[in-house]
N, C-alpha and C positions, 0 to 999 in steps of 0.2 A: 789778808790772809783769812778772814772770815768768808770772804766771797769763793775763795780757792777751796775751802773745806766743802762749801757747800756744792762747788761745780763737781767736785769729786763723788757726791752723793747723787748727782741729777746728771747721767750720760746721755739721756733721751728726752731733753726738755723741748717743749713746744712754746710759739708765743701765744698761739690760739688753739685752742680744739673746739672744731664745729661739730655739735650734735644734731644730726640729721642733714641727709643729702638731698634735699629738694632743691626748687630754684633759689630760695633765699639762701641756703646753704652753701651750694656750688658758686653763688654768685659773689658771696663773702669770702670764699676760699680763693677765687680768681683774683680778686683784688688784693688780698693779703699777701699772696704768692708772688703776685706781679710787683709787688712793693720790696720784695725781699725779706718776708717775715715768713717763719717756717709755721705753716698751717696743716693741721691733719682733720679730716672729714671723718666723722664715725657714724655709719648708718647701719641699722638694723636688717631692713629688709632689701631694698633696691635702692640705688642712686636714681634719682629724677622725682620721688615724691608722688603724691596724688595725681598729678597732671599725666602721667605716663600711662593712664588707664583712657585717655582721651583721643580719640582716633584723629580729630580735625582740631587744629588749632589755626584760628583765621583772624585773631584780633591782636596778635603781638606785634608791636610795631616794628618795620622792617623786615618783616617775614610773612609774605603774602599767604602762604599755605604751608602747613608742616603737620606732623603729630607731636603729641605730648612728649613721647619717648623719644625721638629725633631731636625735639629741640633741646632737652635736657641732656641727652648725651653729648651734645654739641658744647653744653656750659661744662659737663664735665671733663670732657677732652681739653678745652680751653684752659680750664683751673689747671689740669695735670701737667700741660705744656709749660705751664709756670713755675712748675715745682710742688703743687700742693699733693699732699699725701692722702690716701684712702684706705678706710679699715671697715670691713664688714662685720660688725659687733652689736651686741645689744648693751648700751650703758645702763648700769645698775644703781648709780648714786654718784651724787657730785658732792666734793670736800671744798668748801669755798674759803675756809680757814688759812688765814697766812698769805704771804705774798705769791708763794707757788700753790696752785689749785691742783685738785686731784680727780680726774674723770674714771671712775672705776668701770671696767666693762668686765664681759665673760671672757674677754682675751686679754685679761692683764689691765694694770693701770696705768693712765696716762697723764703726764703732769706738764702744766701750761702756766702761764702769767694770766691770761683771759678765756672765758668760755664764750661761744655764741649758741644761745639755744636756739634751733630751727627745726623742731619736731613736729610741727603742723598739727594736724587735726584729722580725727576720724568719724566716720558716720554716725550721726545721732539716732539712738533707740528711741522710739516714740513711747512704747507702754501700753498699746492696745491689748486686750484680752487674746491670748493665744500667739503674740508676737514672738516671745522667746521660745515658746514649746514648738514653733514650726519654722524656726530659722534652719535653713537646708531643705526643709521639705514645703517649700512654697513661698516662704519669706525671705526674700533677698535685700543686699545693699548695694551692688555693683552689676549694672548691666553689660560691661564687657566680659566680666567673669562668669556669669551665670544665665544671661539672656538667651543663649542658645538652647538652655534646657527647656525653655518654653515655646519651642517652635510649634507654630499652629494652634496656640492655646490662648486664652483670654488673659490679658495682663491688666494689672492695677496700679498706678504709680500713685504714690502719696506724698505730697509735697507741691509747692507751686513756686519754687524758687529756680535759679539757673539750672542746678543739676536736673531737677525734675522735668523741667522744659527740653532742655538737651538730651538727657536719655531716653525720655519718652519716644522722640523721634529715632534714636538708635534701635530701641525696641520693637519698632514696627518691622523691622528687618527679620524678625522671628515671629513675633504674636500675630495671631489672627486680627486682634484688635486691641487697643489700649485706652483705657479710661484713667484720667487724672482727676484724683480727689484730692482738693485743697482747702484749708479752713479760711483761707482769704476770699475776697470777691473778685481778685485779679491775680495774675503773675506778679511776683514782686521782684523780677529781673527786668532788665532792659526789654522794651519791647521788640527790638531787632532779634533778641534771643528767642523771645516767647513766640515770635510770627510763625515760624514753621510748623509749630506744635498746633497753633490755632488752625492753621491752613491744611493739616495733614488730614486725609481722607479717612485714616484709620485711627483717628484719635478722637476721643470725646473729653470733654472737659466739664467736670462737676464742681463748682464753688461753694463755698461756705458749708463744706461739709466735714464731718471727722468720722475717723474709722473708728469702730468699738469694739469689734470682735471677729476673729476668724477661728475656725475649727476644721476637724476633719478626722480621718485615720492616720494612715501614715503619709496621706498628702491632703492638701486644701480641698475642702468640699463645699464651703460654707463662709460668706462675708458679710458683715453687717456694717453699715455707716449711717450715720444721723444729720439731718440739715440743721444747721445751729441756728437758723432764723425761724423755722416752721415747726422744727421738732420732728418732720417726717422722716420715716425708718424706712430704708431701703436694703432689702436682703437680696444677695445674689447666691445663686447655687449652679452650678457648670450642668451640663447635659449629662444624664446618667454615666457613671463610668469614667466621666472625665474629671479633669483638676484645673487649676489656674495657679498664676502667681501675682504676688504682692510684692512690688519694689518700693522699698522707703528712701525716700531724699528729702529728708527732713533738716537739712544742716548738718553742722558737724560739731564734735566736743573736743575741745584742744588737749593735746597731749603734753599735761604740764605736771603729772606725777613727780618727776624729778626735781622739781623745784617748788612743790608745795611746802610752805613751812620755812623756805629760803627766800623767796622774794614774793612781792606783793602781787595777788591776782585780784582779778574783778569777780563781781557774783556769778558769772558763767564760767569762771576757771581761766580765762584768758590772762595772759601776763600783762602788767602794767609797766609801759616804758615810757621814758621821757622823748623829747623829740629827736635825741641822738640814739635811740634803741636801747638805752641803758636802763636794766631795772633797778629795783630798790637794794639788790645785794652787790658788795664791791666785786667788780671784776667780771660780773656776769651780764652779758646782753642777750637781745631776743629779736628775731625778726620773721617774719613770714605771718603763716595763718596762726601761729600760734599765740599772736599779740592782739590785745586790743585795737581794733581797727574797722574802718567804716567798708572797705572794699577788700575783699579777698579774691586777688586774681594774680596771675603768674606775674603780671608787669609791677604790681604793688610788693610782691615779696621779692622780686629781684631788686627793688629800690630800697626795701629795708635791709636787704642783705649788703648792697653797696654802702648805705649810710653807716651800718654797725661795723662793716670793715675798716671803713676810713677811721671811726672813734677808737677801733680797737689798735690800729696802728699806733695811734698816739699813747693809748693806754700801755702798750706791749714797750714801746720806746721807752716811758716812764720807768716801767719795772726792770727793765736792763740796766737803766742809770742807777735806779736803787738798789738792785741785788748785785750788779756787777755780772750778771749772767747774761750771756749772748747766745740763744739755741743755734746749734750748727745747722746750716742749710743742709737738705740733702744734694747728694751728686747730681750733675746734670743728668737727666734721662735720656737724652739723645746721645748715641753711642755711634761709634763708627762700625762697620762690618767687622773689622779685625778684633774690635772689642766685645762685641756680643757674644754671649754664651753660645755654644754650638748647638744646644737644644733650641734656640730660638731662630735658627737660621734656615729651619723647614720653611718651604712656601706653602701658605694655605690660604684659602678663600673665607674660613669660617672665623679667623680671629684677626681682630685689628691690633695695632702696636700696643695700644693702652691694655688690652685684654692679655696679650703676650707677655708683658712685663709683670701682671698680676699674677698669671698663670706660673712664672717663673719664681716669684716669691712663695708660692704656696709649694712647688715641686722642691724648691730647695730645702725647706723645713720637713718635708716627709721622712721619716725615721726609717721606714722599711718600703722594699719594693712591693707593687700590688699588679694584679693579673685582672684585666678586663675580660670576662668571659661571656661570649655573645651567643645568644640563642635566637635564631634568624627562621624566616618563613621566605615566602616568594613574593612578598609584598613591596611596593616602594618604599613604605617605612621603614623596612629592614635595610633595605638599600641605604637609606639616609643615616641610619643608626650605625652601620657599619663605616660608612664614610666618615661620619662624625668621630667615631672613636679611634679609626685609624690616625686620623688628623691629631687628633688629643695626644695619643699614646707616642706619635712620632715626635712630640716636642720634648720628651725628657725619657732618660733611662729608668725612671722609678716605676713606670708604666709598661706592661706589655700587653698583647693582645692573642686571644684564643678563641676560636669558633667552635663551639659544641657540637659534636656529630651525634650526640644522644637524641633521638627523635621524641621521646616521650618525657624528658627529664623537667621540662617547662614549658607547659600547656599554654601559658599567656604570653605569647611572642608578637613582635619583638621585644628582646630584654636584654639588658647588660647587667650581669652580676659582679660585684666588686669581690674578688678573693685574694687571699694571701699567696705568697710565691708558690708554696706546696700544694695550691689548689683549693685549699679550705675556704667556703664561703665565709665572709667577715659578718652576713646578715643583710648587707646593703644591696638593693637592685633596684634598677629602673626600667619600668615598662613603657617602651615608646621611645621617642628621641629627647633627652634632657636640653632642651633648649629654651629660649625665651627667658622668664624669670626662674626657671628652674635650674638654668646653667651654673649661677654661682653656688646655688645648694649642693648641686652634685660635685662640683669641685670642693667644697669643703667636706663633703662626705668621704672624699677620697682622703684628705688630711686627717680626718678623726679616725679613719679605718687604718691608715698607715703609721698614727701616732707622731707626735705626741697628742695632737688634737685639741679642740678648744678646752679651755679651762673650764673645769666643774668646781663649784662650791662644795664644802666638805658635806653639807645636809645632803644635797643632790647625789654626791658620790656614795653616801651611805645609804640612801633610797634605792639606788641603782642596783648595788651590791646585794641588797635584801631581796632581790627578784629571784626567786629560786624555782618558779615555773615557768615552762615555755610560753611566751607571748609573742604573737606575730601581728604585728602593725601594718595594716594597709593604708596608705595614704592616696587619696584619690583627688587629682589635682586637675587645672587647666594651665597651660603655659601661659596664659595672658594674665592670670590672677596674680595680684600684688600681695595678696593675705597667704598664699600657700607657702611660699619657701620658709618662713618663721617655722610652721608646723613640721616640714619636712626636714629643716636642719636638726630639730629638737629630737625627731623619731631616729634619725641617723647617727646623732651623737649617742642615744641612749643604746641602740643596737651594737654601736662599735665598743661600748664599754661593758657590755655584758652579753656573753656568748648564747644566754638562753633567749635574748630577744632579736628579733627579725623586723626590718623596716623596707617594705617593698612600696615603691613609688608609681601611681599608674597615671598616664595622660589619659584622661576620661575619652577624649575625643577618639582614640582607638580602640577603646575597651566598651562599649555601649552595654555590654550583657552585665557588666558590674553596675553600670548606671540604674538598670533596671532592677538588679538584685537588691541593692540598698537603697532604692527609690532616691536617686542622688538629685536635687535640685539647687545645689549650691555647693560650691567649693571654698576651702579644703574640707573634705569628708574623711574621718578617721574610723577605721574599722579593726576592732581588736579582737583576734580570735574568730573572727566571722560572724560575731554575736553582737558585740557592744558598738554602736554607733555615736559618732558626735560629729557636729560641724563647727567651723570657724577656727581661726588662727589661735596657736598656742606656743608659750614658750616653755621652757623645760620643767619649770615649776607647776605650771599648769598640767603639761602633759601627765607629768609624775602625779600629780593629785587626781586626775581624770583615771590614769590606770588603777590606782590603789582603791578608789570608790567603785570601781566595776570588777575588782577581782573578788 
């Protein structure tokens, strides 16, 4: 009888919730779903993790050559085909008390027996003078996202590990020359990884040196570093009127804030696990780069995920017997042609089956229809945007398409504005084509504009409603940037909740004038009311704090 009462209170229970959608989390989801356990993967940015910014993967066993994004997308599809479920949301806290754990997200609470933490790590900040002040104005952390901004310029890479060696070679595609500055007397990565950097004609290597300071005006104009053995100081200044870039690849910091105080961490902040990936907290396991380990590679993350999953299978089975609860597996994702919703029968070369299923889930929850208003010109990008929006709107009766004939109403074309059915602008727009990492944030923007939208905590709601002056947010992004979607989603959610706020997203690749106007050398770049500029990803609370400090 007790079990029956609990069952009535938990209608959407999972065996395991995986926090983090990188290789470790996706592998665990695949194993758990294949073993007929109900598993949910919650990811705040994009599925695939850090490896998605790697253009070439050549050391993954059994795969001769691929990209990081292609490899992890295959993992995601495999897991989905076995019944794993996926949710784009930010996990705010974990409640590990009792037999039923709670994962609290900004899109509602999820209950489960076991939790797998697979949140990975983010780039480490070194702390040299001027590093923070010039983030986005010359100091960067992602070659894929920001390398193109330094075309024809001198670039310095700080670090001597795997990322420094690999990304230095990548940066030679853009930079006039790359100088690697490392504290050690040699690379700390495998010789085969370092060799291309050693042999490259556009790369110079300086060992036993430490960066002390960068400075400039709106861009970098000065760099100073010191030889740790001799004390010799080297100063670099670019030619008059020019600038340069500093890319920092000095390791990573684990994303363990969720479990700080709940499970044991080592001095560097990594999660301590036993040989089965179990942490010191009951029902909590960890896998991948968030853990204490000697090698952080895709192949070790995958191994961690598989091991954690097999242990979580046993844990979930034990908890099912103990509580009398058995989470209901989702219905098979494979449908016959007759069973498919009419809106998914549209033929398109842009959306695969997995994307179509996720889109339909969003469309079904949209409370109001929307109009996608297009402002086009005679460029190929406009043709691409029109084709993209036609295919998207053809999937559902919740979206309709309208091409504006007003020649001067939108100078920054091509652009799609999200409007209400009566033509009223919701405050959301995208300039360019919302592909790459911005596709998901664009779809979330539609959901937020149509209602009910992503959940907001009471404090955020109060702060948003208190904004009584017009605020225009321009979010300048690159479609290859993994850090941009967080800020885009937060800005669009804010605009959808307050009619005085607008959130306009620009793919900088098509709007070089904005890059020059705001001296952008890193993305995402956020501009408020054409005056206040900030760089780096932000969640909703960070965005609200920044707006309040700038008003």
